FIKOLZA-365565 format. One record per atom (N, C-alpha, C): atom name; x, y, z. Coordinates in pm, whole numbers, plus 50000, padded with zeros to 5 digits. Atoms other than C-alpha are relative to their C-alpha. Example, Ala and Ser with C-alpha at 12.3 -4.5 7.8 and 13.67 -1.06 7.14 Angstrom:
# residues 2
NODE  site     xx     yy     zz
NODE     N  50089  49881  50000
NODE    CA  51230  49550  50780
NODE     C  50090  50120  50000
NODE     N  49918  49881  49994
NODE    CA  51367  49894  50714
NODE     C  49923  50109  50073
END
This chain:
# residues 246
NODE  site     xx     yy     zz
NODE     N  50083  49880  50000
NODE    CA  50000  50000  50000
NODE     C  50087  50125  50000
NODE     N  49912  49884  49994
NODE    CA  50282  50239  50086
NODE     C  50060  50029  49863
NODE     N  49939  49982  50132
NODE    CA  50448  50178  49748
NODE     C  49902  50061  49902
NODE     N  50100  49948  50093
NODE    CA  50127  50241  49558
NODE     C  49969  50146  50028
NODE     N  50029  49862  49963
NODE    CA  50057  50559  49753
NODE     C  50112  50092  49955
NODE     N  49885  49921  50041
NODE    CA  50407  50683  49688
NODE     C  50001  50021  49848
NODE     N  50005  49989  50145
NODE    CA  50373  50612  49317
NODE     C  49891  50097  49957
NODE     N  50114  49917  50038
NODE    CA  50035  50783  49300
NODE     C  50031  50148  50021
NODE     N  49970  49861  49968
NODE    CA  50177  51101  49459
NODE     C  50122  50053  49925
NODE     N  49879  49958  50070
NODE    CA  50494  51107  49249
NODE     C  49965  50082  49877
NODE     N  50019  49919  50120
NODE    CA  50527  51364  48975
NODE     C  50127  49993  49915
NODE     N  49888  50007  50093
NODE    CA  50748  51359  48668
NODE     C  50087  50124  50012
NODE     N  49904  49891  49999
NODE    CA  51062  51570  48687
NODE     C  50018  50050  49855
NODE     N  49992  49951  50138
NODE    CA  51045  51791  48374
NODE     C  50143  50018  49951
NODE     N  49859  49983  50039
NODE    CA  51424  51823  48379
NODE     C  50070  49867  49975
NODE     N  49940  50133  50020
NODE    CA  51480  51447  48347
NODE     C  49908  49914  49914
NODE     N  50087  50073  50092
NODE    CA  51251  51345  48062
NODE     C  50087  49919  49902
NODE     N  49924  50074  50102
NODE    CA  51388  51062  47843
NODE     C  49981  50064  49863
NODE     N  50007  49932  50129
NODE    CA  51471  51223  47510
NODE     C  49944  49909  49891
NODE     N  50041  50095  50105
NODE    CA  51408  50910  47303
NODE     C  49952  49872  50067
NODE     N  50060  50119  49943
NODE    CA  51176  50626  47398
NODE     C  49971  49899  49888
NODE     N  50034  50108  50092
NODE    CA  51159  50295  47212
NODE     C  49884  49920  50058
NODE     N  50117  50075  49953
NODE    CA  50830  50105  47234
NODE     C  49980  49875  49915
NODE     N  50036  50126  50066
NODE    CA  50774  49739  47149
NODE     C  49850  49981  50026
NODE     N  50146  49996  49983
NODE    CA  50398  49750  47091
NODE     C  49944  49858  50000
NODE     N  50034  50141  49991
NODE    CA  50327  49398  47212
NODE     C  49868  49979  50073
NODE     N  50123  50038  49930
NODE    CA  50002  49232  47316
NODE     C  49872  50031  49925
NODE     N  50122  49970  50077
NODE    CA  49764  49341  47041
NODE     C  49914  49876  49977
NODE     N  50073  50123  50026
NODE    CA  49671  48983  46955
NODE     C  49933  49944  50125
NODE     N  50057  50049  49874
NODE    CA  49621  48883  47318
NODE     C  49884  50086  50046
NODE     N  50108  49907  49966
NODE    CA  49408  49192  47377
NODE     C  49873  49963  49923
NODE     N  50116  50035  50083
NODE    CA  49183  49091  47087
NODE     C  49943  49864  50040
NODE     N  50046  50134  49964
NODE    CA  49167  48724  47190
NODE     C  49915  50001  50127
NODE     N  50075  49990  49875
NODE    CA  49046  48817  47539
NODE     C  49858  50050  49976
NODE     N  50130  49941  50031
NODE    CA  48755  48999  47375
NODE     C  49927  49926  49890
NODE     N  50062  50077  50106
NODE    CA  48675  48734  47116
NODE     C  50001  50069  49867
NODE     N  49990  49922  50124
NODE    CA  48788  48966  46837
NODE     C  50114  49947  49914
NODE     N  49887  50039  50086
NODE    CA  49013  48901  46536
NODE     C  50125  50079  50037
NODE     N  49874  49934  49967
NODE    CA  49380  48990  46577
NODE     C  50010  50137  49935
NODE     N  49996  49870  50069
NODE    CA  49333  49271  46326
NODE     C  49937  50110  50085
NODE     N  50064  49901  49913
NODE    CA  49104  49444  46578
NODE     C  50099  50046  50107
NODE     N  49897  49964  49903
NODE    CA  49389  49435  46829
NODE     C  50102  50096  49941
NODE     N  49903  49911  50065
NODE    CA  49625  49596  46580
NODE     C  49941  50139  49979
NODE     N  50065  49869  50016
NODE    CA  49373  49872  46509
NODE     C  49997  50074  50134
NODE     N  50002  49938  49867
NODE    CA  49334  49935  46882
NODE     C  50140  50046  50040
NODE     N  49863  49964  49969
NODE    CA  49712  49938  46918
NODE     C  50044  50126  49927
NODE     N  49967  49880  50077
NODE    CA  49743  50202  46645
NODE     C  49940  50123  50066
NODE     N  50064  49889  49931
NODE    CA  49497  50424  46832
NODE     C  50075  50033  50129
NODE     N  49922  49978  49878
NODE    CA  49698  50377  47152
NODE     C  50127  50077  49968
NODE     N  49877  49930  50038
NODE    CA  50015  50487  46974
NODE     C  49972  50148  49977
NODE     N  50034  49859  50024
NODE    CA  49844  50808  46863
NODE     C  49987  50076  50131
NODE     N  50020  49934  49871
NODE    CA  49744  50889  47221
NODE     C  50133  50019  50073
NODE     N  49873  49995  49928
NODE    CA  50086  50808  47364
NODE     C  50096  50100  49938
NODE     N  49915  49901  50067
NODE    CA  50270  51013  47103
NODE     C  49956  50142  50036
NODE     N  50052  49868  49964
NODE    CA  50045  51309  47177
NODE     C  50041  50037  50142
NODE     N  49963  49975  49860
NODE    CA  50111  51275  47550
NODE     C  50150  50027  50012
NODE     N  49855  49982  49992
NODE    CA  50487  51238  47505
NODE     C  50044  50132  49939
NODE     N  49969  49871  50061
NODE    CA  50497  51539  47277
NODE     C  49974  50113  50100
NODE     N  50039  49897  49904
NODE    CA  50324  51742  47548
NODE     C  50098  50012  50115
NODE     N  49912  49995  49883
NODE    CA  50568  51647  47825
NODE     C  50147  50021  49963
NODE     N  49865  49964  50040
NODE    CA  50883  51706  47619
NODE     C  50089  49888  49949
NODE     N  49923  50106  50065
NODE    CA  50993  51370  47479
NODE     C  50033  50043  49857
NODE     N  49958  49953  50133
NODE    CA  51190  51440  47161
NODE     C  49970  49900  49889
NODE     N  50020  50101  50104
NODE    CA  51143  51110  46979
NODE     C  49946  49870  50059
NODE     N  50046  50135  49968
NODE    CA  50959  50778  46992
NODE     C  50029  49913  49879
NODE     N  49987  50100  50104
NODE    CA  51057  50473  46792
NODE     C  49908  49884  50037
NODE     N  50103  50101  49973
NODE    CA  50763  50232  46771
NODE     C  50021  49880  49908
NODE     N  49978  50124  50075
NODE    CA  50816  49871  46663
NODE     C  49867  49953  49942
NODE     N  50128  50031  50064
NODE    CA  50535  49819  46413
NODE     C  49999  49865  49930
NODE     N  49995  50124  50078
NODE    CA  50651  49525  46200
NODE     C  50146  49961  49985
NODE     N  49861  50043  50003
NODE    CA  50971  49325  46232
NODE     C  50031  49922  49872
NODE     N  49959  50080  50114
NODE    CA  51172  49145  45966
NODE     C  49951  49856  50014
NODE     N  50049  50136  49975
NODE    CA  51048  48822  46129
NODE     C  49848  49989  49990
NODE     N  50147  50005  50001
NODE    CA  50679  48919  46122
NODE     C  49942  49952  49867
NODE     N  50048  50056  50127
NODE    CA  50655  48810  45757
NODE     C  49963  49852  50015
NODE     N  50029  50141  49976
NODE    CA  50639  48457  45902
NODE     C  49864  49977  50065
NODE     N  50135  50015  49943
NODE    CA  50299  48525  46056
NODE     C  49903  49957  49891
NODE     N  50098  50039  50102
NODE    CA  49983  48397  45883
NODE     C  49977  50113  49900
NODE     N  50011  49900  50105
NODE    CA  49936  48574  45550
NODE     C  49881  50094  50022
NODE     N  50119  49917  49974
NODE    CA  49591  48697  45653
NODE     C  50033  50113  50097
NODE     N  49964  49897  49903
NODE    CA  49739  48881  45951
NODE     C  50097  50100  49941
NODE     N  49905  49909  50064
NODE    CA  50027  49024  45749
NODE     C  49925  50096  49907
NODE     N  50077  49916  50092
NODE    CA  49782  49152  45486
NODE     C  49920  50105  50077
NODE     N  50080  49907  49919
NODE    CA  49563  49309  45757
NODE     C  50089  50110  50058
NODE     N  49908  49902  49946
NODE    CA  49864  49481  45914
NODE     C  50042  50101  49893
NODE     N  49958  49912  50108
NODE    CA  49979  49621  45581
NODE     C  49886  50092  49956
NODE     N  50114  49917  50039
NODE    CA  49630  49744  45497
NODE     C  49973  50107  50106
NODE     N  50016  49903  49891
NODE    CA  49602  49910  45838
NODE     C  50104  50111  49988
NODE     N  49893  49902  50017
NODE    CA  49936  50081  45783
NODE     C  49968  50094  49883
NODE     N  50031  49919  50118
NODE    CA  49832  50198  45437
NODE     C  49887  50098  50029
NODE     N  50114  49914  49968
NODE    CA  49503  50336  45569
NODE     C  50044  50120  50083
NODE     N  49954  49890  49915
NODE    CA  49676  50541  45838
NODE     C  50089  50097  49923
NODE     N  49913  49913  50079
NODE    CA  49938  50671  45597
NODE     C  49920  50084  49901
NODE     N  50086  49928  50094
NODE    CA  49670  50766  45345
NODE     C  49926  50114  50067
NODE     N  50076  49901  49925
NODE    CA  49489  50960  45614
NODE     C  50092  50090  50082
NODE     N  49900  49927  49921
NODE    CA  49802  51147  45726
NODE     C  49951  50138  50040
NODE     N  50050  49866  49966
NODE    CA  49629  51488  45712
NODE     C  49906  49993  50120
NODE     N  50095  50017  49889
NODE    CA  49354  51364  45943
NODE     C  50069  49945  50125
NODE     N  49937  50065  49885
NODE    CA  49570  51144  46166
NODE     C  50096  50092  50075
NODE     N  49898  49916  49939
NODE    CA  49834  51410  46230
NODE     C  49958  50147  50012
NODE     N  50048  49862  49995
NODE    CA  49620  51724  46220
NODE     C  50020  50058  50140
NODE     N  49982  49931  49874
NODE    CA  49726  51965  46493
NODE     C  50096  49936  50097
NODE     N  49912  50071  49907
NODE    CA  49984  51727  46641
NODE     C  50143  50052  49997
NODE     N  49862  49952  50018
NODE    CA  50307  51887  46509
NODE     C  50101  49886  50001
NODE     N  49913  50118  49999
NODE    CA  50450  51533  46484
NODE     C  50073  49986  49867
NODE     N  49921  50032  50119
NODE    CA  50729  51452  46238
NODE     C  50001  49848  49986
NODE     N  50007  50145  50022
NODE    CA  50670  51104  46093
NODE     C  50114  49953  49912
NODE     N  49899  50065  50082
NODE    CA  50955  50888  45969
NODE     C  49979  49849  50009
NODE     N  50010  50145  50003
NODE    CA  50949  50523  45867
NODE     C  50141  49945  49984
NODE     N  49865  50057  50006
NODE    CA  51266  50324  45938
NODE     C  49991  49850  49977
NODE     N  49999  50141  50034
NODE    CA  51357  49979  45813
NODE     C  50022  49982  49851
NODE     N  49979  50034  50140
NODE    CA  51398  49805  45478
NODE     C  49867  50004  49925
NODE     N  50127  49983  50073
NODE    CA  51124  49923  45242
NODE     C  49990  49911  49876
NODE     N  49994  50075  50125
NODE    CA  51228  49690  44959
NODE     C  49880  49907  49977
NODE     N  50109  50095  50027
NODE    CA  50959  49420  45007
NODE     C  49860  50060  50010
NODE     N  50131  49939  49985
NODE    CA  50676  49668  45066
NODE     C  49939  50027  49863
NODE     N  50069  49972  50126
NODE    CA  50415  49727  44797
NODE     C  50026  50143  49956
NODE     N  49977  49865  50053
NODE    CA  50449  50030  44572
NODE     C  49905  50102  50062
NODE     N  50097  49903  49944
NODE    CA  50134  50186  44714
NODE     C  50038  50039  50142
NODE     N  49957  49966  49865
NODE    CA  50271  50165  45068
NODE     C  50125  50087  49995
NODE     N  49881  49916  50014
NODE    CA  50608  50305  44960
NODE     C  49962  50143  49964
NODE     N  50045  49866  50039
NODE    CA  50431  50598  44792
NODE     C  49932  50071  50116
NODE     N  50070  49941  49886
NODE    CA  50213  50654  45099
NODE     C  50100  50044  50107
NODE     N  49897  49964  49902
NODE    CA  50522  50657  45324
NODE     C  50067  50131  49958
NODE     N  49933  49879  50049
NODE    CA  50695  50917  45106
NODE     C  49910  50122  50016
NODE     N  50093  49887  49988
NODE    CA  50384  51135  45105
NODE     C  49986  50042  50146
NODE     N  50019  49969  49857
NODE    CA  50337  51111  45484
NODE     C  50125  50068  50056
NODE     N  49876  49939  49952
NODE    CA  50703  51192  45550
NODE     C  50013  50143  49947
NODE     N  49993  49866  50059
NODE    CA  50689  51487  45313
NODE     C  49900  50094  50066
NODE     N  50106  49918  49942
NODE    CA  50364  51612  45466
NODE     C  50037  50050  50139
NODE     N  49970  49965  49861
NODE    CA  50507  51616  45820
NODE     C  50141  50054  50022
NODE     N  49857  49971  49982
NODE    CA  50871  51707  45756
NODE     C  50029  50137  50059
NODE     N  49975  49865  49950
NODE    CA  50836  52076  45844
NODE     C  49941  50024  50138
NODE     N  50047  49986  49863
NODE    CA  50670  52010  46179
NODE     C  50118  50014  50095
NODE     N  49891  49972  49908
NODE    CA  50871  52098  46486
NODE     C  49986  49926  50133
NODE     N  50023  50073  49877
NODE    CA  50740  51857  46751
NODE     C  50076  49869  50007
NODE     N  49939  50131  49980
NODE    CA  50819  51501  46848
NODE     C  50020  49926  49868
NODE     N  49975  50086  50116
NODE    CA  50974  51267  46589
NODE     C  49948  49860  50032
NODE     N  50051  50137  49987
NODE    CA  50782  50941  46550
NODE     C  50064  49914  49893
NODE     N  49942  50099  50090
NODE    CA  50995  50668  46396
NODE     C  49913  49874  50004
NODE     N  50075  50125  50008
NODE    CA  50773  50382  46282
NODE     C  50092  49895  49940
NODE     N  49908  50104  50046
NODE    CA  50994  50073  46257
NODE     C  49922  49895  49923
NODE     N  50078  50084  50091
NODE    CA  50857  49881  45959
NODE     C  50093  49912  49918
NODE     N  49905  50097  50054
NODE    CA  51019  49566  45825
NODE     C  50139  50032  50055
NODE     N  49878  49960  49929
NODE    CA  51283  49650  46082
NODE     C  50054  49883  50081
NODE     N  49932  50095  49913
NODE    CA  51537  49426  46251
NODE     C  50131  50061  50044
NODE     N  49878  49940  49949
NODE    CA  51821  49537  46475
NODE     C  50126  49940  49938
NODE     N  49883  50063  50062
NODE    CA  52064  49282  46332
NODE     C  50018  50045  49856
NODE     N  49994  49956  50140
NODE    CA  51976  49375  45975
NODE     C  50049  50143  49990
NODE     N  49956  49861  49999
NODE    CA  52027  49743  46060
NODE     C  50152  50008  50018
NODE     N  49856  49999  49977
NODE    CA  52377  49673  46193
NODE     C  50076  49946  49879
NODE     N  49937  50056  50121
NODE    CA  52463  49458  45889
NODE     C  50003  50105  49889
NODE     N  50004  49899  50107
NODE    CA  52351  49734  45649
NODE     C  50094  50115  50030
NODE     N  49908  49894  49963
NODE    CA  52546  49997  45843
NODE     C  50145  49955  49977
NODE     N  49865  50053  50020
NODE    CA  52855  49773  45830
NODE     C  50036  49998  49851
NODE     N  49976  50002  50146
NODE    CA  52819  49727  45454
NODE     C  50030  50141  49949
NODE     N  49978  49862  50043
NODE    CA  52797  50104  45411
NODE     C  50137  50049  50046
NODE     N  49868  49961  49951
NODE    CA  53105  50156  45627
NODE     C  50111  49939  49915
NODE     N  49901  50067  50085
NODE    CA  53298  49901  45419
NODE     C  50007  50067  49864
NODE     N  50003  49933  50130
NODE    CA  53186  50068  45095
NODE     C  50069  50136  50007
NODE     N  49937  49868  49985
NODE    CA  53292  50409  45225
NODE     C  50151  49988  50021
NODE     N  49857  50024  49983
NODE    CA  53628  50266  45330
NODE     C  50066  49968  49865
NODE     N  49944  50038  50130
NODE    CA  53682  50113  44986
NODE     C  50010  50118  49904
NODE     N  49994  49887  50093
NODE    CA  53599  50437  44804
NODE     C  50084  50116  50055
NODE     N  49907  49903  49946
NODE    CA  53833  50630  45031
NODE     C  49937  50115  50076
NODE     N  50065  49887  49931
NODE    CA  53574  50855  45196
NODE     C  50020  49994  50151
NODE     N  49964  50012  49859
NODE    CA  53668  50719  45540
NODE     C  50124  49913  50013
NODE     N  49884  50084  49970
NODE    CA  53983  50570  45690
NODE     C  49961  49900  50109
NODE     N  50028  50096  49893
NODE    CA  54004  50280  45933
NODE     C  49981  50072  50134
NODE     N  50008  49926  49874
NODE    CA  54056  50530  46215
NODE     C  49868  50077  50012
NODE     N  50127  49927  49999
NODE    CA  53734  50712  46114
NODE     C  49884  49913  50049
NODE     N  50112  50090  49969
NODE    CA  53523  50404  46183
NODE     C  49997  49974  50150
NODE     N  50015  50005  49855
NODE    CA  53437  50463  46546
NODE     C  49855  49966  50035
NODE     N  50139  50023  49958
NODE    CA  53125  50397  46753
NODE     C  49911  50115  49955
NODE     N  50079  49884  50044
NODE    CA  53007  50750  46675
NODE     C  49973  49993  49851
NODE     N  50019  50011  50144
NODE    CA  53062  50691  46306
NODE     C  49894  49894  49967
NODE     N  50099  50105  50025
NODE    CA  52865  50365  46313
NODE     C  49860  50047  50040
NODE     N  50131  49946  49960
NODE    CA  52585  50540  46502
NODE     C  49944  50091  49892
NODE     N  50045  49908  50105
NODE    CA  52571  50793  46219
NODE     C  49945  49926  49878
NODE     N  50050  50080  50113
NODE    CA  52487  50508  45978
NODE     C  49871  49926  50035
NODE     N  50122  50068  49958
NODE    CA  52192  50378  46179
NODE     C  49876  50079  49957
NODE     N  50126  49934  50039
NODE    CA  51829  50454  46094
NODE     C  49966  50115  50093
NODE     N  50037  49901  49900
NODE    CA  51803  50661  46412
NODE     C  50101  50114  50013
NODE     N  49890  49904  49991
NODE    CA  52096  50890  46334
NODE     C  49954  50144  50024
NODE     N  50047  49862  49990
NODE    CA  51880  51204  46331
NODE     C  49927  50032  50129
NODE     N  50070  49978  49873
NODE    CA  51731  51163  46679
NODE     C  50095  49968  50116
NODE     N  49910  50025  49886
NODE    CA  51882  51149  47032
NODE     C  50018  49850  50027
NODE     N  49978  50138  49957
NODE    CA  52023  50830  47182
NODE     C  49876  49948  50073
NODE     N  50115  50059  49932
NODE    CA  51761  50589  47313
NODE     C  50026  49995  50150
NODE     N  49987  49999  49854
NODE    CA  51711  50646  47686
NODE     C  49920  49889  50067
NODE     N  50094  50090  49933
NODE    CA  51422  50413  47764
NODE     C  49932  49912  49896
NODE     N  50073  50093  50086
NODE    CA  51276  50102  47600
NODE     C  49888  49936  50082
NODE     N  50120  50050  49932
NODE    CA  50924  49997  47698
NODE     C  49946  49880  49925
NODE     N  50069  50113  50060
NODE    CA  50772  49656  47638
NODE     C  49887  49954  50093
NODE     N  50112  50053  49924
NODE    CA  50422  49574  47764
NODE     C  49976  49853  49967
NODE     N  50051  50135  50030
NODE    CA  50242  49235  47754
NODE     C  50067  49888  50077
NODE     N  49940  50103  49917
NODE    CA  50468  49051  47999
NODE     C  50123  49932  49942
NODE     N  49880  50059  50059
NODE    CA  50746  48952  47757
NODE     C  50124  50077  50047
NODE     N  49880  49940  49943
NODE    CA  51101  49018  47879
NODE     C  50119  49986  49905
NODE     N  49891  50009  50098
NODE    CA  51314  49040  47565
NODE     C  49988  50115  49900
NODE     N  49996  49891  50097
NODE    CA  51415  49288  47295
NODE     C  49943  49962  49864
NODE     N  50054  50047  50129
NODE    CA  51307  49075  46997
NODE     C  50058  50075  49881
NODE     N  49929  49943  50116
NODE    CA  51569  49224  46763
NODE     C  49967  50148  49979
NODE     N  50039  49859  50008
NODE    CA  51467  49584  46842
NODE     C  50111  50090  50051
NODE     N  49903  49897  49961
NODE    CA  51722  49869  46848
NODE     C  50120  49942  50074
NODE     N  49891  50069  49932
NODE    CA  52010  49638  46933
NODE     C  50122  50090  50020
NODE     N  49887  49909  49987
NODE    CA  52282  49894  46866
NODE     C  49965  50112  50099
NODE     N  50040  49884  49922
NODE    CA  52089  50178  47028
NODE     C  49971  49966  50146
NODE     N  50040  50040  49864
NODE    CA  51995  49977  47340
NODE     C  50118  49981  50094
NODE     N  49880  50029  49920
NODE    CA  52355  49957  47469
NODE     C  49991  50054  50143
NODE     N  50013  49941  49867
NODE    CA  52283  50193  47760
NODE     C  49859  50049  50028
NODE     N  50139  49963  49974
NODE    CA  51906  50225  47742
NODE     C  49950  49934  50128
NODE     N  50069  50060  49887
NODE    CA  51695  50165  48050
NODE     C  49880  49922  49946
NODE     N  50112  50084  50044
NODE    CA  51419  49900  48026
NODE     C  49885  50009  50099
NODE     N  50120  50003  49916
NODE    CA  51064  49897  48156
NODE     C  49902  49900  49940
NODE     N  50090  50106  50044
NODE    CA  50842  49590  48130
NODE     C  49875  50000  50087
NODE     N  50125  50008  49924
NODE    CA  50480  49542  48233
NODE     C  49909  49897  49935
NODE     N  50091  50103  50051
NODE    CA  50204  49282  48194
NODE     C  49887  50055  49914
NODE     N  50112  49942  50073
NODE    CA  49954  49525  48039
NODE     C  50018  49981  49849
NODE     N  49994  50010  50146
NODE    CA  49872  49465  47671
NODE     C  50000  50139  49939
NODE     N  49979  49867  50058
NODE    CA  49961  49750  47439
NODE     C  49870  50079  49978
NODE     N  50120  49918  50021
NODE    CA  49602  49854  47344
NODE     C  49945  50062  50129
NODE     N  50046  49946  49872
NODE    CA  49533  49911  47717
NODE     C  50099  50097  50062
NODE     N  49895  49913  49947
NODE    CA  49851  50114  47768
NODE     C  49950  50145  49997
NODE     N  50056  49865  49988
NODE    CA  49754  50460  47890
NODE     C  50109  50103  50029
NODE     N  49910  49893  49961
NODE    CA  49912  50794  47962
NODE     C  50054  49977  50141
NODE     N  49956  50030  49864
NODE    CA  49926  50687  48327
NODE     C  50110  49893  50001
NODE     N  49896  50103  50009
NODE    CA  50128  50381  48227
NODE     C  50131  50060  49950
NODE     N  49879  49932  50046
NODE    CA  50371  50600  48036
NODE     C  50060  50082  50114
NODE     N  49953  49926  49884
NODE    CA  50394  50818  48344
NODE     C  50073  49908  50098
NODE     N  49935  50097  49912
NODE    CA  50477  50509  48553
NODE     C  50137  49961  49947
NODE     N  49873  50039  50061
NODE    CA  50748  50410  48308
NODE     C  50104  50110  50014
NODE     N  49906  49888  49990
NODE    CA  50904  50756  48311
NODE     C  50042  50023  50145
NODE     N  49965  49987  49858
NODE    CA  50888  50778  48691
NODE     C  50102  49894  50040
NODE     N  49904  50106  49971
NODE    CA  51069  50443  48711
NODE     C  50136  50035  49940
NODE     N  49878  49958  50067
NODE    CA  51327  50571  48462
NODE     C  50072  50108  50082
NODE     N  49939  49888  49928
NODE    CA  51385  50884  48669
NODE     C  50060  49959  50134
NODE     N  49941  50051  49876
NODE    CA  51471  50673  48974
NODE     C  50130  49924  49975
NODE     N  49880  50077  50032
NODE    CA  51751  50493  48791
NODE     C  50125  50088  50011
NODE     N  49870  49933  49998
NODE    CA  52116  50586  48837
NODE     C  50076  49957  49876
NODE     N  49937  50036  50129
NODE    CA  52255  50589  48483
NODE     C  50148  50037  50005
NODE     N  49857  49974  49982
NODE    CA  52630  50553  48525
NODE     C  50081  49987  49872
NODE     N  49931  50016  50129
NODE    CA  52725  50459  48166
NODE     C  50141  49944  50019
NODE     N  49872  50066  49978
NODE    CA  53005  50236  48295
NODE     C  50087  50062  50107
NODE     N  49922  49934  49896
NODE    CA  53129  50482  48555
NODE     C  49956  49952  50137
NODE     N  50034  50040  49862
NODE    CA  53128  50430  48931
NODE     C  49885  50085  50052
END
């Protein structure tokens, strides 16, 4: 009881807001199953939750969110579910004016776009162009994204740049490799959140997670609220981030 009361009375320190939060949006299918609904209904509910959470984070001063929408491994799911996810994504991208009206959010899609349909690729380009001049929070939607694949592609680019003479061996540092990642234009990841009770990264932001704090909870993503984000940030603010120092 004491712990709960203390949590309820705690307030977020505005001077210690995580600049970049990664979110593994897990539990959509379980949320739908509990309600006797198709998995696609869970994904739709999860998309609405993301909109609310991004709005809240923008208001409290978070600079960027990277949301894990579809992994490189998710192609192995049943084709019906994959098709539903892609159609949901396309619908939201098509409605970018409506979905992002008044939010000041900058939308970026990170990951390998090669296997995506032409209509989704075109919708991504339009949505990114439509929001590029906004000045608020950056929302990275990780689509056909895998942390290992990201590191492999960055390594290939570093090798190519070395071969063409644009960088030397000494130039290839951790900072240089970070500059080749999809997240190069946003702050370092401070906090990674995974709801639904799973306790693993699932190939998400492997390079960026080196010194990120983690927050796990049993709640399914569609039920994740602003209060839950507040709990995660309060927990983050209690951590002593030493980055290898004493």
